[in-house]
N, CA, C and O atoms as CSV, one atom per row, in Angstrom:
chain,resi,resn,atom,element,x,y,z
A,1,UNK,N,N,19.476,-11.529,16.363
A,1,UNK,CA,C,18.778,-11.506,16.850
A,1,UNK,C,C,17.377,-11.156,15.774
A,1,UNK,O,O,17.312,-10.307,14.884
A,2,UNK,N,N,16.426,-12.054,16.187
A,2,UNK,CA,C,15.160,-11.342,15.871
A,2,UNK,C,C,13.881,-11.045,16.747
A,2,UNK,O,O,12.838,-11.640,17.015
A,3,UNK,N,N,14.593,-9.577,17.128
A,3,UNK,CA,C,13.835,-9.193,18.283
A,3,UNK,C,C,14.508,-7.664,18.695
A,3,UNK,O,O,15.631,-7.273,19.014
A,4,UNK,N,N,13.321,-7.105,18.524
A,4,UNK,CA,C,13.780,-5.372,18.731
A,4,UNK,C,C,14.904,-4.828,19.942
A,4,UNK,O,O,15.715,-3.902,19.906
A,5,UNK,N,N,14.646,-5.609,20.784
A,5,UNK,CA,C,15.176,-5.150,22.309
A,5,UNK,C,C,16.583,-5.789,21.813
A,5,UNK,O,O,17.579,-5.067,21.819
A,6,UNK,N,N,16.667,-7.040,21.414
A,6,UNK,CA,C,18.069,-7.680,21.558
A,6,UNK,C,C,18.574,-6.798,20.430
A,6,UNK,O,O,19.801,-6.880,20.482
A,7,UNK,N,N,18.275,-6.118,19.591
A,7,UNK,CA,C,19.349,-5.284,18.039
A,7,UNK,C,C,19.378,-4.384,18.819
A,7,UNK,O,O,20.520,-4.097,19.177
A,8,UNK,N,N,18.199,-3.511,19.458
A,8,UNK,CA,C,18.324,-1.734,20.165
A,8,UNK,C,C,20.062,-1.622,20.597
A,8,UNK,O,O,21.074,-1.020,20.239
A,9,UNK,N,N,19.396,-3.147,22.114
A,9,UNK,CA,C,20.497,-3.511,22.874
A,9,UNK,C,C,21.822,-3.013,22.692
A,9,UNK,O,O,22.391,-2.010,23.124
A,10,UNK,N,N,22.387,-4.497,21.517
A,10,UNK,CA,C,23.610,-4.357,20.906
A,10,UNK,C,C,23.801,-3.093,20.059
A,10,UNK,O,O,24.993,-2.853,19.869
A,11,UNK,N,N,22.721,-1.984,19.345
A,11,UNK,CA,C,23.425,-1.383,18.916
A,11,UNK,C,C,23.792,-0.122,19.448
A,11,UNK,O,O,24.147,0.865,18.804
A,12,UNK,N,N,23.679,-0.231,20.642
A,12,UNK,CA,C,24.174,0.606,22.035
A,12,UNK,C,C,25.373,0.270,22.137
A,12,UNK,O,O,26.294,1.081,22.036
A,13,UNK,N,N,25.550,-1.140,22.380
A,13,UNK,CA,C,26.625,-1.517,22.982
A,13,UNK,C,C,28.044,-1.333,21.908
A,13,UNK,O,O,29.125,-1.307,22.496
A,14,UNK,N,N,28.071,-1.208,20.376
A,14,UNK,CA,C,28.408,-1.041,18.940
A,14,UNK,C,C,28.829,-0.170,19.451
A,14,UNK,O,O,29.990,0.055,19.794
A,15,UNK,N,N,27.345,0.791,19.625
A,15,UNK,CA,C,28.053,2.525,19.661
A,15,UNK,C,C,28.615,3.123,20.963
A,15,UNK,O,O,28.167,4.269,21.007
A,16,UNK,N,N,29.099,2.979,21.645
A,16,UNK,CA,C,29.835,3.296,23.094
A,16,UNK,C,C,31.133,2.490,22.786
A,16,UNK,O,O,32.025,2.866,23.546
A,17,UNK,N,N,31.715,1.112,21.588
A,17,UNK,CA,C,32.484,1.193,21.397
A,17,UNK,C,C,33.191,1.595,19.764
A,17,UNK,O,O,33.910,1.001,18.961
A,18,UNK,N,N,32.684,2.617,19.817
A,18,UNK,CA,C,32.492,3.698,18.749
A,18,UNK,C,C,31.797,2.905,17.157
A,18,UNK,O,O,31.273,3.543,16.243
A,19,UNK,N,N,31.921,1.943,17.183
A,19,UNK,CA,C,31.552,1.162,16.149
A,19,UNK,C,C,30.034,1.369,14.848
A,19,UNK,O,O,29.412,0.408,14.394
A,20,UNK,N,N,29.702,3.124,14.434
A,20,UNK,CA,C,29.091,3.803,14.126
A,20,UNK,C,C,27.994,2.838,13.588
A,20,UNK,O,O,26.975,2.428,14.144
A,21,UNK,N,N,28.619,2.534,12.042
A,21,UNK,CA,C,28.019,1.612,11.699
A,21,UNK,C,C,27.423,0.552,11.490
A,21,UNK,O,O,26.521,0.322,10.685
A,22,UNK,N,N,28.054,-0.286,12.406
A,22,UNK,CA,C,27.507,-1.475,12.977
A,22,UNK,C,C,26.466,-0.819,13.947
A,22,UNK,O,O,25.348,-1.040,13.483
A,23,UNK,N,N,26.413,-0.322,14.753
A,23,UNK,CA,C,25.142,0.675,15.591
A,23,UNK,C,C,24.020,0.930,14.890
A,23,UNK,O,O,22.958,0.367,15.156
A,24,UNK,N,N,24.143,1.741,13.996
A,24,UNK,CA,C,23.370,2.086,12.856
A,24,UNK,C,C,22.823,0.812,12.467
A,24,UNK,O,O,21.598,0.926,12.451
A,25,UNK,N,N,23.196,-0.388,12.137
A,25,UNK,CA,C,22.532,-1.404,11.519
A,25,UNK,C,C,21.615,-2.229,12.473
A,25,UNK,O,O,20.452,-2.538,12.210
A,26,UNK,N,N,22.227,-2.519,13.512
A,26,UNK,CA,C,20.939,-2.852,14.411
A,26,UNK,C,C,20.417,-1.727,14.995
A,26,UNK,O,O,20.262,-2.255,16.096
A,27,UNK,N,N,20.085,-0.795,15.133
A,27,UNK,CA,C,19.445,0.111,15.256
A,27,UNK,C,C,18.821,-0.124,14.121
A,27,UNK,O,O,18.042,-0.964,14.570
A,28,UNK,N,N,18.485,-0.033,12.771
A,28,UNK,CA,C,17.620,-0.189,11.751
A,28,UNK,C,C,17.371,-1.343,11.887
A,28,UNK,O,O,16.164,-1.427,11.657
A,29,UNK,N,N,17.753,-2.311,12.121
A,29,UNK,CA,C,17.060,-4.173,12.817
A,29,UNK,C,C,15.996,-4.139,13.743
A,29,UNK,O,O,15.039,-4.909,13.656
A,30,UNK,N,N,16.194,-2.699,15.232
A,30,UNK,CA,C,15.249,-3.362,16.031
A,30,UNK,C,C,13.987,-2.243,15.167
A,30,UNK,O,O,12.819,-2.444,15.500
A,31,UNK,N,N,14.273,-1.025,14.016
A,31,UNK,CA,C,12.796,-0.667,14.268
A,31,UNK,C,C,12.422,-1.319,12.849
A,31,UNK,O,O,11.593,-0.582,12.317
A,32,UNK,N,N,12.647,-2.152,12.236
A,32,UNK,CA,C,11.944,-3.033,10.832
A,32,UNK,C,C,10.946,-4.691,12.178
A,32,UNK,O,O,9.866,-5.274,12.090
A,33,UNK,N,N,11.893,-4.759,12.996
A,33,UNK,CA,C,11.251,-5.785,13.762
A,33,UNK,C,C,10.077,-4.900,14.988
A,33,UNK,O,O,9.182,-5.363,15.695
A,34,UNK,N,N,10.570,-3.537,14.823
A,34,UNK,CA,C,9.406,-2.653,15.965
A,34,UNK,C,C,9.608,-1.227,15.146
A,34,UNK,O,O,10.462,-0.340,15.158
A,35,UNK,N,N,8.412,-1.463,14.450
A,35,UNK,CA,C,8.245,0.365,14.221
A,35,UNK,C,C,7.892,1.213,14.659
A,35,UNK,O,O,8.040,2.309,14.117
A,36,UNK,N,N,7.234,1.048,15.903
A,36,UNK,CA,C,7.051,1.883,17.091
A,36,UNK,C,C,7.795,2.246,18.396
A,36,UNK,O,O,7.613,2.854,19.451
A,37,UNK,N,N,8.867,1.432,17.642
A,37,UNK,CA,C,10.284,1.689,19.282
A,37,UNK,C,C,10.426,2.861,19.397
A,37,UNK,O,O,10.895,3.416,18.404
A,38,UNK,N,N,10.232,3.382,20.116
A,38,UNK,CA,C,11.046,5.137,20.483
A,38,UNK,C,C,12.251,5.505,20.498
A,38,UNK,O,O,12.843,6.366,19.847
A,39,UNK,N,N,12.806,4.314,21.823
A,39,UNK,CA,C,13.699,4.632,22.349
A,39,UNK,C,C,14.408,3.887,20.823
A,39,UNK,O,O,15.361,4.640,20.623
A,40,UNK,N,N,14.425,3.068,19.940
A,40,UNK,CA,C,15.313,2.611,19.185
A,40,UNK,C,C,15.531,3.891,17.911
A,40,UNK,O,O,16.505,3.980,17.163
A,41,UNK,N,N,14.518,4.655,17.938
A,41,UNK,CA,C,14.535,5.386,16.768
A,41,UNK,C,C,15.772,6.603,17.600
A,41,UNK,O,O,16.838,6.975,17.109
A,42,UNK,N,N,15.104,7.070,19.154
A,42,UNK,CA,C,16.517,7.793,19.104
A,42,UNK,C,C,17.477,7.012,19.770
A,42,UNK,O,O,18.330,7.746,20.269
A,43,UNK,N,N,17.611,6.239,19.906
A,43,UNK,CA,C,19.014,5.364,20.014
A,43,UNK,C,C,20.227,5.399,18.196
A,43,UNK,O,O,21.411,5.562,17.902
A,44,UNK,N,N,19.265,5.202,17.685
A,44,UNK,CA,C,19.405,5.709,16.256
A,44,UNK,C,C,20.008,7.072,15.502
A,44,UNK,O,O,20.663,6.989,14.462
A,45,UNK,N,N,19.791,7.966,15.967
A,45,UNK,CA,C,19.799,9.251,15.985
A,45,UNK,C,C,21.090,9.348,16.594
A,45,UNK,O,O,22.132,9.610,15.993
A,46,UNK,N,N,20.982,9.149,17.678
A,46,UNK,CA,C,22.798,8.838,19.230
A,46,UNK,C,C,23.803,8.543,18.360
A,46,UNK,O,O,24.865,9.160,18.281
A,47,UNK,N,N,23.389,7.354,17.531
A,47,UNK,CA,C,24.474,6.844,16.393
A,47,UNK,C,C,24.974,7.628,15.561
A,47,UNK,O,O,26.082,8.138,15.395
A,48,UNK,N,N,23.685,7.663,14.894
A,48,UNK,CA,C,24.145,8.674,13.637
A,48,UNK,C,C,24.777,10.324,13.670
A,48,UNK,O,O,25.450,10.796,12.753
A,49,UNK,N,N,24.410,11.040,14.886
A,49,UNK,CA,C,24.901,12.302,15.604
A,49,UNK,C,C,26.260,11.498,15.582
A,49,UNK,O,O,26.976,11.324,14.595
A,50,UNK,N,N,26.533,10.913,17.239
A,50,UNK,CA,C,28.260,10.695,16.508
A,50,UNK,C,C,29.207,10.000,15.679
A,50,UNK,O,O,30.426,9.831,15.694
A,51,UNK,N,N,27.720,9.465,14.557
A,51,UNK,CA,C,29.194,9.161,13.116
A,51,UNK,C,C,29.160,10.118,12.855
A,51,UNK,O,O,30.309,10.559,12.864
A,52,UNK,N,N,28.078,11.244,12.431
A,52,UNK,CA,C,28.599,12.257,11.499
A,52,UNK,C,C,29.511,13.283,12.547
A,52,UNK,O,O,29.929,14.268,11.937
A,53,UNK,N,N,29.867,13.249,13.872
A,53,UNK,CA,C,31.287,13.958,14.321
A,53,UNK,C,C,32.561,13.200,14.132
A,53,UNK,O,O,33.745,13.537,14.168
A,54,UNK,N,N,32.113,12.383,13.979
A,54,UNK,CA,C,34.139,12.199,13.087
A,54,UNK,C,C,33.942,11.814,12.058
A,54,UNK,O,O,34.618,10.939,11.517
A,55,UNK,N,N,32.723,12.528,11.431
A,55,UNK,CA,C,32.904,11.798,9.812
A,55,UNK,C,C,33.700,13.239,8.925
A,55,UNK,O,O,34.583,12.805,8.185
A,56,UNK,N,N,33.588,14.601,8.861
A,56,UNK,CA,C,34.512,15.035,8.237
A,56,UNK,C,C,33.478,14.939,7.116
A,56,UNK,O,O,32.497,14.199,7.048
A,57,UNK,N,N,34.143,16.311,5.826
A,57,UNK,CA,C,33.805,16.418,5.084
A,57,UNK,C,C,33.433,15.204,4.236
A,57,UNK,O,O,34.314,14.361,4.404
A,58,UNK,N,N,32.680,14.851,3.559
A,58,UNK,CA,C,32.371,13.663,3.039
A,58,UNK,C,C,30.926,13.802,1.929
A,58,UNK,O,O,30.105,14.718,1.881
A,59,UNK,N,N,30.998,12.522,1.096
A,59,UNK,CA,C,29.594,13.048,0.320
A,59,UNK,C,C,28.257,12.832,1.317
A,59,UNK,O,O,27.096,13.238,1.359
A,60,UNK,N,N,29.028,12.048,2.000
A,60,UNK,CA,C,28.170,10.957,2.917
A,60,UNK,C,C,27.416,11.612,4.230
A,60,UNK,O,O,26.431,11.302,4.901
A,61,UNK,N,N,28.126,12.391,4.244
A,61,UNK,CA,C,27.490,13.575,5.779
A,61,UNK,C,C,26.325,14.036,5.410
A,61,UNK,O,O,25.460,13.385,5.995
A,62,UNK,N,N,25.599,15.308,4.328
A,62,UNK,CA,C,24.561,15.478,4.112
A,62,UNK,C,C,23.234,14.703,4.043
A,62,UNK,O,O,22.088,14.957,4.412
A,63,UNK,N,N,24.054,13.253,3.189
A,63,UNK,CA,C,22.801,12.024,3.553
A,63,UNK,C,C,22.409,11.871,5.265
A,63,UNK,O,O,21.449,12.309,5.899
A,64,UNK,N,N,23.363,11.215,5.606
A,64,UNK,CA,C,23.430,10.944,7.079
A,64,UNK,C,C,22.498,12.381,8.332
A,64,UNK,O,O,21.661,12.160,9.207
A,65,UNK,N,N,22.965,13.426,7.998
A,65,UNK,CA,C,22.676,14.295,9.066
A,65,UNK,C,C,20.845,14.322,8.317
A,65,UNK,O,O,19.775,14.231,8.920
A,66,UNK,N,N,21.078,14.460,7.035
A,66,UNK,CA,C,19.670,14.187,6.976
A,66,UNK,C,C,18.768,12.991,8.004
A,66,UNK,O,O,17.951,13.227,8.894
A,67,UNK,N,N,19.277,11.657,7.486
A,67,UNK,CA,C,18.429,10.240,8.129
A,67,UNK,C,C,18.433,10.668,10.264
A,67,UNK,O,O,17.809,10.187,11.210
A,68,UNK,N,N,19.449,11.731,10.143
A,68,UNK,CA,C,19.284,11.981,11.998
A,68,UNK,C,C,18.172,12.680,12.077
A,68,UNK,O,O,17.229,12.193,12.700
A,69,UNK,N,N,18.082,13.626,11.625
A,69,UNK,CA,C,16.619,14.742,11.749
A,69,UNK,C,C,15.756,13.422,11.805
A,69,UNK,O,O,15.668,12.862,12.898
A,70,UNK,N,N,15.062,12.838,10.624
A,70,UNK,CA,C,14.385,12.423,10.302
A,70,UNK,C,C,13.612,11.435,11.302
A,70,UNK,O,O,12.435,11.331,11.647
A,71,UNK,N,N,15.309,10.461,11.747
A,71,UNK,CA,C,15.163,9.648,12.640
A,71,UNK,C,C,14.283,10.052,14.062
A,71,UNK,O,O,13.282,9.518,14.539
A,72,UNK,N,N,15.324,11.566,14.664
A,72,UNK,CA,C,14.916,12.066,15.411
A,72,UNK,C,C,13.210,11.903,15.750
A,72,UNK,O,O,12.608,11.266,16.615
A,73,UNK,N,N,12.671,12.962,14.430
A,73,UNK,CA,C,11.651,13.134,14.103
A,73,UNK,C,C,10.753,12.283,14.403
A,73,UNK,O,O,9.743,12.557,15.051
A,74,UNK,N,N,11.025,11.244,13.986
A,74,UNK,CA,C,10.167,10.284,14.183
A,74,UNK,C,C,9.873,9.743,15.985
A,74,UNK,O,O,8.891,9.394,16.640
A,75,UNK,N,N,11.099,9.899,16.197
A,75,UNK,CA,C,11.306,9.948,18.237
A,75,UNK,C,C,10.474,10.198,18.719
A,75,UNK,O,O,9.783,9.526,19.486
A,76,UNK,N,N,10.325,11.591,18.244
A,76,UNK,CA,C,9.749,12.554,19.099
A,76,UNK,C,C,8.009,12.751,18.920
A,76,UNK,O,O,7.264,13.132,19.822
A,77,UNK,N,N,7.509,12.317,17.257
A,77,UNK,CA,C,6.068,11.773,16.596
A,77,UNK,C,C,5.487,10.210,17.997
A,77,UNK,O,O,4.397,9.938,18.502
A,78,UNK,N,N,6.809,9.616,18.121
A,78,UNK,CA,C,6.355,8.285,19.095
A,78,UNK,C,C,6.134,8.990,20.025
A,78,UNK,O,O,5.000,9.149,20.476
A,79,UNK,N,N,7.087,9.496,20.449
A,79,UNK,CA,C,7.074,10.141,22.137
A,79,UNK,C,C,5.278,11.145,22.697
A,79,UNK,O,O,4.554,11.463,23.640
A,80,UNK,N,N,5.489,11.205,21.159
A,80,UNK,CA,C,3.920,12.230,21.621
A,80,UNK,C,C,2.516,11.216,21.868
A,80,UNK,O,O,1.378,11.346,22.320
A,81,UNK,N,N,3.199,10.348,21.388
A,81,UNK,CA,C,1.520,9.156,21.498
A,81,UNK,C,C,1.377,8.334,23.146
A,81,UNK,O,O,0.745,7.384,23.609
A,82,UNK,N,N,2.577,9.555,23.742
A,82,UNK,CA,C,2.614,8.096,25.069
A,82,UNK,C,C,1.532,9.172,26.805
A,82,UNK,O,O,1.278,10.338,27.108
A,83,UNK,N,N,1.310,7.908,27.327
A,83,UNK,CA,C,0.391,7.913,27.741
A,83,UNK,C,C,0.394,8.514,28.798
A,83,UNK,O,O,-0.617,9.102,29.181
A,84,UNK,N,N,1.749,8.497,29.636
A,84,UNK,CA,C,2.327,8.553,30.617
A,84,UNK,C,C,3.656,10.202,30.882
A,84,UNK,O,O,4.881,10.160,31.001
A,85,UNK,N,N,2.856,11.250,30.886
A,85,UNK,CA,C,2.874,12.896,30.136
A,85,UNK,C,C,4.618,12.894,30.983
A,85,UNK,O,O,5.500,13.242,30.198
A,86,UNK,N,N,5.104,12.560,32.379
A,86,UNK,CA,C,6.062,12.807,32.695
A,86,UNK,C,C,7.273,11.856,31.293
A,86,UNK,O,O,8.378,12.282,30.955
A,87,UNK,N,N,6.736,10.823,30.857
A,87,UNK,CA,C,7.803,10.318,30.509
A,87,UNK,C,C,7.918,10.803,29.202
A,87,UNK,O,O,8.939,10.990,28.539
A,88,UNK,N,N,6.520,11.018,28.860
A,88,UNK,CA,C,6.647,12.078,27.063
A,88,UNK,C,C,7.079,13.169,27.340
A,88,UNK,O,O,7.237,13.534,26.175
A,89,UNK,N,N,7.479,14.194,28.048
A,89,UNK,CA,C,8.176,15.249,28.194
A,89,UNK,C,C,9.357,15.145,28.542
A,89,UNK,O,O,10.142,15.951,28.042
A,90,UNK,N,N,9.834,14.220,29.421
A,90,UNK,CA,C,11.035,13.412,29.336
A,90,UNK,C,C,12.388,13.241,27.976
A,90,UNK,O,O,13.563,13.585,27.850
A,91,UNK,N,N,11.196,12.392,27.030
A,91,UNK,CA,C,11.626,11.880,25.880
A,91,UNK,C,C,11.801,13.259,24.904
A,91,UNK,O,O,12.615,13.389,23.989
A,92,UNK,N,N,11.154,13.900,25.204
A,92,UNK,CA,C,10.824,14.980,23.850
A,92,UNK,C,C,11.861,16.014,24.042
A,92,UNK,O,O,12.299,16.817,23.219
A,93,UNK,N,N,12.246,15.799,25.591
A,93,UNK,CA,C,13.435,17.572,26.025
A,93,UNK,C,C,14.513,16.685,25.475
A,93,UNK,O,O,15.194,17.342,24.687
A,94,UNK,N,N,14.874,15.623,25.569
A,94,UNK,CA,C,15.899,14.497,25.419
A,94,UNK,C,C,16.065,14.827,23.515
A,94,UNK,O,O,17.089,15.342,23.067
A,95,UNK,N,N,15.359,14.585,22.978
A,95,UNK,CA,C,15.287,14.742,21.190
A,95,UNK,C,C,15.334,15.838,21.180
A,95,UNK,O,O,16.399,16.109,20.627
A,96,UNK,N,N,14.648,17.067,21.555
A,96,UNK,CA,C,14.848,17.972,21.334
A,96,UNK,C,C,16.550,18.689,21.764
A,96,UNK,O,O,17.066,19.382,20.887
A,97,UNK,N,N,17.201,18.518,22.871
A,97,UNK,CA,C,18.070,19.051,23.143
A,97,UNK,C,C,19.021,17.934,22.052
A,97,UNK,O,O,20.003,18.566,21.663
A,98,UNK,N,N,19.016,16.911,21.634
A,98,UNK,CA,C,19.540,16.091,20.285
A,98,UNK,C,C,19.212,16.907,18.863
A,98,UNK,O,O,20.164,17.253,18.163
A,99,UNK,N,N,18.195,17.129,18.559
A,99,UNK,CA,C,17.952,17.983,17.343
A,99,UNK,C,C,19.084,19.043,17.555
A,99,UNK,O,O,19.990,18.929,16.729
A,100,UNK,N,N,19.259,20.141,18.554
A,100,UNK,CA,C,19.587,21.534,18.904
A,100,UNK,C,C,21.197,20.710,18.068
A,100,UNK,O,O,21.685,20.865,16.948
A,101,UNK,N,N,21.584,19.899,19.177
A,101,UNK,CA,C,23.013,19.780,18.720
A,101,UNK,C,C,23.382,19.713,17.562
A,101,UNK,O,O,24.280,20.316,16.975
A,102,UNK,N,N,22.259,18.525,17.037
A,102,UNK,CA,C,22.334,18.272,15.485
A,102,UNK,C,C,22.817,19.777,14.400
A,102,UNK,O,O,23.683,19.774,13.525
A,103,UNK,N,N,22.049,20.801,14.772
A,103,UNK,CA,C,21.724,21.774,14.006
A,103,UNK,C,C,23.077,22.818,13.964
A,103,UNK,O,O,23.450,23.512,13.018
A,104,UNK,N,N,23.752,22.667,15.484
A,104,UNK,CA,C,24.787,22.982,16.119
A,104,UNK,C,C,26.103,22.443,14.983
A,104,UNK,O,O,26.950,23.160,14.449
A,105,UNK,N,N,25.938,21.117,14.866
A,105,UNK,CA,C,26.809,20.890,14.294
A,105,UNK,C,C,26.423,20.655,12.553
A,105,UNK,O,O,27.383,20.547,11.791
A,106,UNK,N,N,25.767,20.622,12.287
A,106,UNK,CA,C,25.643,21.438,10.599
A,106,UNK,C,C,26.281,22.531,10.437
A,106,UNK,O,O,27.173,22.672,9.601
A,107,UNK,N,N,25.771,23.666,11.447
A,107,UNK,CA,C,26.076,25.089,11.367
A,107,UNK,C,C,27.843,24.853,10.936
A,107,UNK,O,O,28.469,25.344,9.996
A,108,UNK,N,N,28.253,24.021,11.901
A,108,UNK,CA,C,30.312,23.763,12.079
A,108,UNK,C,C,30.634,23.255,10.898
A,108,UNK,O,O,31.634,23.677,10.318
A,109,UNK,N,N,29.961,22.416,10.430
A,109,UNK,CA,C,30.650,21.662,9.841
A,109,UNK,C,C,30.783,22.862,8.214
A,109,UNK,O,O,31.692,23.195,7.454
A,110,UNK,N,N,29.291,23.162,8.349
A,110,UNK,CA,C,29.226,24.428,6.968
A,110,UNK,C,C,30.507,25.466,7.004
A,110,UNK,O,O,31.101,25.816,5.983
A,111,UNK,N,N,30.720,25.745,7.849
A,111,UNK,CA,C,31.325,26.793,8.008
A,111,UNK,C,C,33.185,26.454,8.372
A,111,UNK,O,O,34.027,27.294,8.692
A,112,UNK,N,N,33.390,24.886,8.173
A,112,UNK,CA,C,34.689,24.173,8.109
A,112,UNK,C,C,35.019,24.018,6.399
A,112,UNK,O,O,36.069,24.273,5.810
A,113,UNK,N,N,33.798,23.536,5.886
A,113,UNK,CA,C,33.914,22.695,4.518
A,113,UNK,C,C,33.283,23.510,3.189
A,113,UNK,O,O,33.487,23.320,1.990
A,114,UNK,N,N,32.165,24.809,4.099
A,114,UNK,CA,C,31.744,25.196,2.340
A,114,UNK,C,C,32.414,26.492,2.445
A,114,UNK,O,O,32.448,27.250,1.475
């Protein structure tokens, strides 16, 4: 579809089905259609995170980790510009939690595979 909301919705459905590559593709499409779509960045970060959890040791792991962090940092920056203080704080809290979980995943990966 040529609609950011529709692409992001498809990305979420595909992610729930465990189809992370497809979820990532549709998440990227949503962002390409609406570069300031904070929720799409957050949802794409979740798709990267879920794929990382299942990826194991591969050359792709660190590249995907970096994409996840950069995507979530962009979501955080976009949340910063929110006019609704409560929504801003809620979004940033969720993003900080996911970034923390990503750091834990990175440490576990490093312990297991290095």
